[in-house]
PDB file of N, CA, C and O in Angstrom:
ATOM      1  N   MET A   1      82.380 131.697 134.355  1.00  0.00           N
ATOM      2  CA  MET A   1      83.511 132.585 134.490  1.00  0.00           C
ATOM      3  C   MET A   1      83.054 134.036 134.413  1.00  0.00           C
ATOM      4  O   MET A   1      83.512 134.878 135.186  1.00  0.00           O
ATOM      5  N   LEU A   2      82.154 134.328 133.485  1.00  0.00           N
ATOM      6  CA  LEU A   2      81.663 135.695 133.359  1.00  0.00           C
ATOM      7  C   LEU A   2      80.854 136.117 134.581  1.00  0.00           C
ATOM      8  O   LEU A   2      80.971 137.248 135.052  1.00  0.00           O
ATOM      9  N   VAL A   3      80.045 135.213 135.084  1.00  0.00           N
ATOM     10  CA  VAL A   3      79.221 135.519 136.248  1.00  0.00           C
ATOM     11  C   VAL A   3      80.106 135.728 137.472  1.00  0.00           C
ATOM     12  O   VAL A   3      79.875 136.653 138.251  1.00  0.00           O
ATOM     13  N   ALA A   4      81.099 134.890 137.647  1.00  0.00           N
ATOM     14  CA  ALA A   4      82.013 135.021 138.786  1.00  0.00           C
ATOM     15  C   ALA A   4      82.796 136.325 138.705  1.00  0.00           C
ATOM     16  O   ALA A   4      83.000 136.995 139.718  1.00  0.00           O
ATOM     17  N   PHE A   5      83.227 136.679 137.520  1.00  0.00           N
ATOM     18  CA  PHE A   5      83.980 137.919 137.337  1.00  0.00           C
ATOM     19  C   PHE A   5      83.140 139.132 137.710  1.00  0.00           C
ATOM     20  O   PHE A   5      83.596 140.004 138.450  1.00  0.00           O
ATOM     21  N   SER A   6      81.917 139.188 137.200  1.00  0.00           N
ATOM     22  CA  SER A   6      81.088 140.358 137.487  1.00  0.00           C
ATOM     23  C   SER A   6      80.676 140.395 138.950  1.00  0.00           C
ATOM     24  O   SER A   6      80.589 141.472 139.540  1.00  0.00           O
ATOM     25  N   GLY A   7      80.419 139.230 139.546  1.00  0.00           N
ATOM     26  CA  GLY A   7      80.074 139.187 140.964  1.00  0.00           C
ATOM     27  C   GLY A   7      81.204 139.668 141.846  1.00  0.00           C
ATOM     28  O   GLY A   7      80.983 140.439 142.780  1.00  0.00           O
ATOM     29  N   CYS A   8      82.404 139.222 141.560  1.00  0.00           N
ATOM     30  CA  CYS A   8      83.564 139.656 142.347  1.00  0.00           C
ATOM     31  C   CYS A   8      83.840 141.138 142.154  1.00  0.00           C
ATOM     32  O   CYS A   8      84.132 141.849 143.115  1.00  0.00           O
ATOM     33  N   LEU A   9      83.748 141.603 140.921  1.00  0.00           N
ATOM     34  CA  LEU A   9      84.006 143.008 140.638  1.00  0.00           C
ATOM     35  C   LEU A   9      83.011 143.906 141.358  1.00  0.00           C
ATOM     36  O   LEU A   9      83.409 144.867 142.018  1.00  0.00           O
ATOM     37  N   ARG A  10      81.737 143.607 141.241  1.00  0.00           N
ATOM     38  CA  ARG A  10      80.710 144.432 141.897  1.00  0.00           C
ATOM     39  C   ARG A  10      80.769 144.281 143.413  1.00  0.00           C
ATOM     40  O   ARG A  10      80.473 145.232 144.137  1.00  0.00           O
ATOM     41  N   GLY A  11      81.141 143.121 143.898  1.00  0.00           N
ATOM     42  CA  GLY A  11      81.274 142.936 145.337  1.00  0.00           C
ATOM     43  C   GLY A  11      82.400 143.760 145.923  1.00  0.00           C
ATOM     44  O   GLY A  11      82.260 144.317 147.012  1.00  0.00           O
ATOM     45  N   LEU A  12      83.510 143.846 145.216  1.00  0.00           N
ATOM     46  CA  LEU A  12      84.627 144.651 145.695  1.00  0.00           C
ATOM     47  C   LEU A  12      84.323 146.142 145.620  1.00  0.00           C
ATOM     48  O   LEU A  12      84.883 146.929 146.382  1.00  0.00           O
ATOM     49  N   GLN A  13      83.437 146.534 144.703  1.00  0.00           N
ATOM     50  CA  GLN A  13      83.090 147.943 144.554  1.00  0.00           C
ATOM     51  C   GLN A  13      81.962 148.378 145.479  1.00  0.00           C
ATOM     52  O   GLN A  13      81.642 149.565 145.530  1.00  0.00           O
ATOM     53  N   SER A  14      81.353 147.452 146.208  1.00  0.00           N
ATOM     54  CA  SER A  14      80.199 147.803 147.041  1.00  0.00           C
ATOM     55  C   SER A  14      80.642 148.528 148.306  1.00  0.00           C
ATOM     56  O   SER A  14      81.799 148.460 148.720  1.00  0.00           O
ATOM     57  N   GLY A  15      79.694 149.213 148.893  1.00  0.00           N
ATOM     58  CA  GLY A  15      79.951 149.918 150.144  1.00  0.00           C
ATOM     59  C   GLY A  15      79.733 149.005 151.331  1.00  0.00           C
ATOM     60  O   GLY A  15      79.582 147.792 151.184  1.00  0.00           O
ATOM     61  N   ALA A  16      79.718 149.607 152.508  1.00  0.00           N
ATOM     62  CA  ALA A  16      79.635 148.821 153.736  1.00  0.00           C
ATOM     63  C   ALA A  16      78.201 148.634 154.231  1.00  0.00           C
ATOM     64  O   ALA A  16      77.952 147.756 155.057  1.00  0.00           O
ATOM     65  N   SER A  17      77.263 149.431 153.750  1.00  0.00           N
ATOM     66  CA  SER A  17      75.897 149.327 154.255  1.00  0.00           C
ATOM     67  C   SER A  17      75.124 148.219 153.550  1.00  0.00           C
ATOM     68  O   SER A  17      75.523 147.739 152.489  1.00  0.00           O
ATOM     69  N   ALA A  18      74.018 147.826 154.156  1.00  0.00           N
ATOM     70  CA  ALA A  18      73.191 146.773 153.568  1.00  0.00           C
ATOM     71  C   ALA A  18      72.598 147.227 152.243  1.00  0.00           C
ATOM     72  O   ALA A  18      72.462 146.431 151.314  1.00  0.00           O
ATOM     73  N   SER A  19      72.250 148.488 152.157  1.00  0.00           N
ATOM     74  CA  SER A  19      71.694 149.027 150.913  1.00  0.00           C
ATOM     75  C   SER A  19      72.729 148.981 149.786  1.00  0.00           C
ATOM     76  O   SER A  19      72.396 148.659 148.645  1.00  0.00           O
ATOM     77  N   ALA A  20      73.972 149.302 150.106  1.00  0.00           N
ATOM     78  CA  ALA A  20      75.037 149.275 149.102  1.00  0.00           C
ATOM     79  C   ALA A  20      75.295 147.850 148.623  1.00  0.00           C
ATOM     80  O   ALA A  20      75.565 147.634 147.442  1.00  0.00           O
ATOM     81  N   VAL A  21      75.214 146.891 149.516  1.00  0.00           N
ATOM     82  CA  VAL A  21      75.415 145.490 149.135  1.00  0.00           C
ATOM     83  C   VAL A  21      74.270 145.020 148.228  1.00  0.00           C
ATOM     84  O   VAL A  21      74.502 144.296 147.260  1.00  0.00           O
ATOM     85  N   GLY A  22      73.054 145.426 148.539  1.00  0.00           N
ATOM     86  CA  GLY A  22      71.912 145.085 147.687  1.00  0.00           C
ATOM     87  C   GLY A  22      72.034 145.700 146.310  1.00  0.00           C
ATOM     88  O   GLY A  22      71.744 145.048 145.307  1.00  0.00           O
ATOM     89  N   ASP A  23      72.463 146.954 146.253  1.00  0.00           N
ATOM     90  CA  ASP A  23      72.663 147.609 144.952  1.00  0.00           C
ATOM     91  C   ASP A  23      73.775 146.919 144.160  1.00  0.00           C
ATOM     92  O   ASP A  23      73.668 146.767 142.943  1.00  0.00           O
ATOM     93  N   ALA A  24      74.832 146.506 144.842  1.00  0.00           N
ATOM     94  CA  ALA A  24      75.932 145.815 144.174  1.00  0.00           C
ATOM     95  C   ALA A  24      75.477 144.463 143.641  1.00  0.00           C
ATOM     96  O   ALA A  24      75.885 144.058 142.552  1.00  0.00           O
ATOM     97  N   ALA A  25      74.644 143.769 144.388  1.00  0.00           N
ATOM     98  CA  ALA A  25      74.140 142.472 143.926  1.00  0.00           C
ATOM     99  C   ALA A  25      73.258 142.640 142.699  1.00  0.00           C
ATOM    100  O   ALA A  25      73.356 141.861 141.751  1.00  0.00           O
ATOM    101  N   THR A  26      72.397 143.653 142.710  1.00  0.00           N
ATOM    102  CA  THR A  26      71.558 143.933 141.542  1.00  0.00           C
ATOM    103  C   THR A  26      72.414 144.285 140.335  1.00  0.00           C
ATOM    104  O   THR A  26      72.165 143.815 139.225  1.00  0.00           O
ATOM    105  N   SER A  27      73.411 145.105 140.560  1.00  0.00           N
ATOM    106  CA  SER A  27      74.311 145.489 139.469  1.00  0.00           C
ATOM    107  C   SER A  27      75.083 144.285 138.942  1.00  0.00           C
ATOM    108  O   SER A  27      75.309 144.183 137.736  1.00  0.00           O
ATOM    109  N   ALA A  28      75.488 143.377 139.814  1.00  0.00           N
ATOM    110  CA  ALA A  28      76.205 142.178 139.382  1.00  0.00           C
ATOM    111  C   ALA A  28      75.323 141.285 138.518  1.00  0.00           C
ATOM    112  O   ALA A  28      75.792 140.715 137.533  1.00  0.00           O
ATOM    113  N   VAL A  29      74.055 141.161 138.877  1.00  0.00           N
ATOM    114  CA  VAL A  29      73.130 140.336 138.085  1.00  0.00           C
ATOM    115  C   VAL A  29      72.930 140.937 136.703  1.00  0.00           C
ATOM    116  O   VAL A  29      72.968 140.224 135.700  1.00  0.00           O
ATOM    117  N   VAL A  30      72.717 142.244 136.647  1.00  0.00           N
ATOM    118  CA  VAL A  30      72.511 142.905 135.356  1.00  0.00           C
ATOM    119  C   VAL A  30      73.766 142.806 134.499  1.00  0.00           C
ATOM    120  O   VAL A  30      73.677 142.529 133.303  1.00  0.00           O
ATOM    121  N   THR A  31      74.924 143.027 135.094  1.00  0.00           N
ATOM    122  CA  THR A  31      76.183 142.928 134.356  1.00  0.00           C
ATOM    123  C   THR A  31      76.395 141.511 133.834  1.00  0.00           C
ATOM    124  O   THR A  31      76.846 141.330 132.703  1.00  0.00           O
ATOM    125  N   SER A  32      76.075 140.509 134.644  1.00  0.00           N
ATOM    126  CA  SER A  32      76.224 139.116 134.215  1.00  0.00           C
ATOM    127  C   SER A  32      75.328 138.800 133.031  1.00  0.00           C
ATOM    128  O   SER A  32      75.760 138.146 132.082  1.00  0.00           O
ATOM    129  N   ILE A  33      74.089 139.256 133.077  1.00  0.00           N
ATOM    130  CA  ILE A  33      73.164 138.993 131.969  1.00  0.00           C
ATOM    131  C   ILE A  33      73.671 139.632 130.687  1.00  0.00           C
ATOM    132  O   ILE A  33      73.638 139.009 129.625  1.00  0.00           O
ATOM    133  N   VAL A  34      74.143 140.874 130.778  1.00  0.00           N
ATOM    134  CA  VAL A  34      74.657 141.563 129.590  1.00  0.00           C
ATOM    135  C   VAL A  34      75.888 140.847 129.042  1.00  0.00           C
ATOM    136  O   VAL A  34      76.016 140.684 127.829  1.00  0.00           O
ATOM    137  N   LEU A  35      76.798 140.417 129.922  1.00  0.00           N
ATOM    138  CA  LEU A  35      78.006 139.725 129.462  1.00  0.00           C
ATOM    139  C   LEU A  35      77.676 138.385 128.815  1.00  0.00           C
ATOM    140  O   LEU A  35      78.298 138.012 127.820  1.00  0.00           O
ATOM    141  N   ILE A  36      76.709 137.657 129.363  1.00  0.00           N
ATOM    142  CA  ILE A  36      76.326 136.365 128.798  1.00  0.00           C
ATOM    143  C   ILE A  36      75.711 136.548 127.414  1.00  0.00           C
ATOM    144  O   ILE A  36      76.036 135.804 126.488  1.00  0.00           O
ATOM    145  N   ILE A  37      74.829 137.526 127.269  1.00  0.00           N
ATOM    146  CA  ILE A  37      74.204 137.772 125.968  1.00  0.00           C
ATOM    147  C   ILE A  37      75.244 138.208 124.942  1.00  0.00           C
ATOM    148  O   ILE A  37      75.203 137.779 123.789  1.00  0.00           O
ATOM    149  N   THR A  38      76.176 139.060 125.363  1.00  0.00           N
ATOM    150  CA  THR A  38      77.241 139.506 124.454  1.00  0.00           C
ATOM    151  C   THR A  38      78.127 138.334 124.038  1.00  0.00           C
ATOM    152  O   THR A  38      78.470 138.212 122.862  1.00  0.00           O
ATOM    153  N   ALA A  39      78.501 137.474 124.979  1.00  0.00           N
ATOM    154  CA  ALA A  39      79.350 136.322 124.664  1.00  0.00           C
ATOM    155  C   ALA A  39      78.632 135.365 123.714  1.00  0.00           C
ATOM    156  O   ALA A  39      79.248 134.833 122.790  1.00  0.00           O
ATOM    157  N   CYS A  40      77.337 135.142 123.934  1.00  0.00           N
ATOM    158  CA  CYS A  40      76.567 134.270 123.036  1.00  0.00           C
ATOM    159  C   CYS A  40      76.532 134.835 121.622  1.00  0.00           C
ATOM    160  O   CYS A  40      76.656 134.094 120.647  1.00  0.00           O
ATOM    161  N   GLY A  41      76.364 136.131 121.518  1.00  0.00           N
ATOM    162  CA  GLY A  41      76.364 136.771 120.204  1.00  0.00           C
ATOM    163  C   GLY A  41      77.702 136.639 119.502  1.00  0.00           C
ATOM    164  O   GLY A  41      77.760 136.360 118.304  1.00  0.00           O
ATOM    165  N   ILE A  42      78.773 136.840 120.248  1.00  0.00           N
ATOM    166  CA  ILE A  42      80.114 136.721 119.653  1.00  0.00           C
ATOM    167  C   ILE A  42      80.364 135.292 119.188  1.00  0.00           C
ATOM    168  O   ILE A  42      80.886 135.073 118.095  1.00  0.00           O
ATOM    169  N   PHE A  43      79.992 134.317 120.020  1.00  0.00           N
ATOM    170  CA  PHE A  43      80.173 132.918 119.613  1.00  0.00           C
ATOM    171  C   PHE A  43      79.311 132.580 118.401  1.00  0.00           C
ATOM    172  O   PHE A  43      79.765 131.862 117.511  1.00  0.00           O
ATOM    173  N   ALA A  44      78.093 133.075 118.347  1.00  0.00           N
ATOM    174  CA  ALA A  44      77.206 132.785 117.220  1.00  0.00           C
ATOM    175  C   ALA A  44      77.776 133.327 115.913  1.00  0.00           C
ATOM    176  O   ALA A  44      77.769 132.639 114.892  1.00  0.00           O
ATOM    177  N   VAL A  45      78.265 134.554 115.953  1.00  0.00           N
ATOM    178  CA  VAL A  45      78.841 135.145 114.742  1.00  0.00           C
ATOM    179  C   VAL A  45      80.114 134.416 114.346  1.00  0.00           C
ATOM    180  O   VAL A  45      80.338 134.162 113.162  1.00  0.00           O
ATOM    181  N   THR A  46      80.951 134.075 115.321  1.00  0.00           N
ATOM    182  CA  THR A  46      82.196 133.367 115.034  1.00  0.00           C
ATOM    183  C   THR A  46      81.918 131.995 114.413  1.00  0.00           C
ATOM    184  O   THR A  46      82.545 131.626 113.419  1.00  0.00           O
ATOM    185  N   PHE A  47      80.986 131.243 114.992  1.00  0.00           N
ATOM    186  CA  PHE A  47      80.667 129.938 114.460  1.00  0.00           C
ATOM    187  C   PHE A  47      80.025 130.035 113.087  1.00  0.00           C
ATOM    188  O   PHE A  47      80.241 129.165 112.243  1.00  0.00           O
ATOM    189  N   TYR A  48      79.240 131.081 112.848  1.00  0.00           N
ATOM    190  CA  TYR A  48      78.623 131.268 111.522  1.00  0.00           C
ATOM    191  C   TYR A  48      79.692 131.542 110.473  1.00  0.00           C
ATOM    192  O   TYR A  48      79.649 130.998 109.370  1.00  0.00           O
ATOM    193  N   ILE A  49      80.648 132.387 110.829  1.00  0.00           N
ATOM    194  CA  ILE A  49      81.732 132.709 109.882  1.00  0.00           C
ATOM    195  C   ILE A  49      82.592 131.484 109.612  1.00  0.00           C
ATOM    196  O   ILE A  49      83.029 131.276 108.480  1.00  0.00           O
ATOM    197  N   LEU A  50      82.843 130.671 110.630  1.00  0.00           N
ATOM    198  CA  LEU A  50      83.656 129.479 110.450  1.00  0.00           C
ATOM    199  C   LEU A  50      82.884 128.319 109.820  1.00  0.00           C
ATOM    200  O   LEU A  50      83.482 127.326 109.405  1.00  0.00           O
ATOM    201  N   GLY A  51      81.573 128.443 109.748  1.00  0.00           N
ATOM    202  CA  GLY A  51      80.757 127.389 109.148  1.00  0.00           C
ATOM    203  C   GLY A  51      80.556 126.192 110.039  1.00  0.00           C
ATOM    204  O   GLY A  51      80.329 125.087 109.547  1.00  0.00           O
ATOM    205  N   ILE A  52      80.632 126.383 111.312  1.00  0.00           N
ATOM    206  CA  ILE A  52      80.470 125.279 112.260  1.00  0.00           C
ATOM    207  C   ILE A  52      79.012 125.160 112.654  1.00  0.00           C
ATOM    208  O   ILE A  52      78.656 124.290 113.447  1.00  0.00           O
TER     209      ILE A  52
END
């Protein structure tokens, strides 16, 4: 879900040239990695607090 969200968001924000599409794809990958790491951290802290 996070990867799809960032891909769609960056795709809609991209320009019309091939270079702009490449930059948008790179930005989508970086955004996805950051969102995944952040979500893992939030889940880890939540599960630690809940004792799961």
